[in-house]
C-alpha distance (Angstrom), angle and dihedral (degrees) to the residues before:
residue distance angle dihedral
M1 . . .
A2 3.68 . .
P3 3.82 118.8 .
A4 3.81 118.7 -97.8
F5 3.78 90.1 -128.3
H6 3.84 126.6 20.6
A7 3.76 120.0 -146.9
S8 3.82 106.5 -113.5
L9 3.77 140.8 175.4
E10 3.77 133.2 -134.3
H11 3.83 94.6 -132.7
F12 3.85 145.8 20.9
N13 3.80 131.3 -157.6
L14 3.77 132.2 -124.4
G15 3.84 111.2 -127.9
T16 3.82 131.7 -177.6
N17 3.80 119.6 -100.4
P18 3.76 109.5 -128.1
G19 3.86 91.3 -149.1
S20 3.78 92.2 51.0
P21 3.88 113.5 21.8
S22 3.85 90.9 -170.9
R23 3.77 91.6 58.8
R24 3.75 121.3 78.9
D25 3.80 124.0 -145.7
V26 3.71 128.6 -153.7
V27 3.88 111.1 -118.4
L28 3.80 140.1 173.0
P29 3.81 110.2 -94.8
A30 3.77 118.0 -105.2
E31 3.92 86.1 -130.1
P32 3.70 103.7 39.5
G33 3.83 99.0 177.8
L34 3.79 120.1 -160.0
S35 3.78 123.6 6.8
H36 3.80 112.0 -130.8
A37 3.75 130.3 -160.2
C38 3.79 113.2 -122.6
H39 3.80 124.6 -177.4
V40 3.74 113.4 -142.2
G41 3.75 110.5 -168.4
G42 3.59 147.7 126.2
F43 3.75 135.9 75.5
Y44 3.74 96.6 -75.4
E45 3.76 93.3 52.3
Q46 3.78 95.2 54.8
T47 3.82 89.7 104.0
L48 3.82 91.2 53.4
H49 3.89 87.7 50.6
Q50 3.72 91.1 50.6
A51 3.83 94.2 50.5
L52 3.80 92.1 48.5
D53 3.84 92.1 49.4
K54 3.73 101.2 38.3
H55 3.75 100.7 42.5
R56 3.66 97.8 32.5
A57 3.89 88.8 -147.0
P58 3.75 131.8 119.2
Q59 3.78 114.5 -89.6
F60 3.98 112.1 -138.8
L61 3.71 115.2 -150.4
E62 3.81 99.6 -149.9
E63 3.77 100.9 172.6
P64 3.86 124.2 67.4
G65 3.76 89.4 -125.3
E66 3.78 90.5 58.9
Y67 3.79 96.1 50.8
R68 3.84 115.5 114.5
R69 3.81 132.5 -151.1
A70 3.83 118.0 -117.4
A71 3.74 118.9 -137.7
C72 3.90 88.4 -96.4
G73 3.77 91.0 55.0
K74 3.89 96.4 -105.0
K75 3.76 118.2 138.4
V76 3.91 110.1 -113.2
K77 3.77 125.8 -161.5
A78 3.82 103.4 180.0
L79 3.79 124.5 54.0
L80 3.76 117.4 -162.3
P81 3.82 123.0 -144.2
I82 3.93 88.3 -124.9
E83 3.74 131.1 88.6
F84 3.72 115.6 -106.1
S85 3.74 112.9 -101.3
D86 3.75 125.0 -150.3
Q87 3.87 86.4 -160.6
D88 3.80 92.9 62.8
P89 3.83 110.0 112.2
D90 3.74 89.7 -140.5
A91 3.88 93.4 49.3
C92 3.82 112.4 131.6
P93 3.87 105.4 -110.7
A94 3.84 93.8 -140.9
C95 3.80 89.1 53.9
V96 3.76 93.1 49.4
A97 3.81 88.5 54.6
A98 3.71 93.7 46.3
V99 3.85 93.7 48.6
D100 3.84 90.9 45.8
A101 3.85 89.2 51.1
D102 3.84 89.1 48.4
K103 3.84 91.7 51.0
S104 3.81 90.3 48.1
R105 3.78 91.1 51.0
A106 3.73 92.0 48.9
Q107 3.82 92.4 47.8
H108 3.88 90.8 48.9
S109 3.83 92.3 48.7
K110 3.94 90.4 49.2
N111 3.89 87.8 50.6
D112 3.84 91.7 51.7
W113 3.82 92.1 57.3
P114 3.00 123.6 125.1
P115 3.77 94.9 32.0
A116 3.83 114.6 -123.4
C117 3.80 114.9 -100.7
G118 3.70 116.3 -141.5
């Protein structure tokens, strides 16, 4: 099962390709900054889910139309093949709060089902 929220980053770097120095490869940054929570869901993002799960490699969103919004509202450009962890010391505090609120809402909804008959 895919994680509810993937860890994600606001940026990536361009590195040189040893096999072709004129070609630039997209790589994770040496200093990644905060880890954000990004929900990847819906029918049209099934391919992205499959890539993250199958290849277990980061997915770089290189075009502005591909960028996603993190739970905190920041634009993210690199999705990691791991679940967002609120225990990560580099976790975005606003994303932690948003994910906690989402979990609380989900738990509350689960406790309200089935509805009481009166």
